[in-house]
C-alpha positions, 0 to 999 in steps of 0.5 A, a space after each residue: 407763593 402758596 401759603 404753608 399755613 394750615 389755619 386762618 390767622 386772626 388779629 388779637 390783642 391779649 395778654 399772655 403769661 409765659 412759663 419758661 422753666 422756673 421763670 414767668 414772663 408777661 407778653 402779648 399775643 398779636 395773632 392767633 390761629 388753631 395752630 399757634 400764636 405770634 407772641 411779643 415779649 422782651 424776653 429772649 426765647 430759644 428757637 425750638 424751646 417749649 413754653 407754657 402759655 396762659 392766654 387771655 381771651 380778647 374780652 379778658 373773661 377767659 384764659 386758656 392754658 396751652 403748651 407750644 414750641 418756638 418755631 420762629 423769631 423776629 428781632 428777638 421780640 416777636 415769636 411764632 409758637 406752634 401749639 403742642 397737643 392742644 386739648 380739644 376744649 382749648 381749641 374750641 375756646 380759641 375757635 369761639 374767640 376768633 368769630 369776633 376777630 378780624 383775619 390777619 
């Protein structure tokens, strides 16, 4: 079957802080693309819910802030979050990070 993916995905192991209303959760990002991330957390995220994320760069020296919508979940531990109106500067930073990462 033809892939529906618009962007190449890359393996990453970075910390992410997730803001969900007035709660702040911590998780990890296991893959990233210019379209979104797979994040892993023990918290329950609602399908279609909007989350604000602070994603740490692979080297831990930089952080991007981006909002996204939960588009899929797996066993309530792994979630696919599609970026919502990510700024060009955010996408440029992520693009820079992926140069040193392996494709997923």
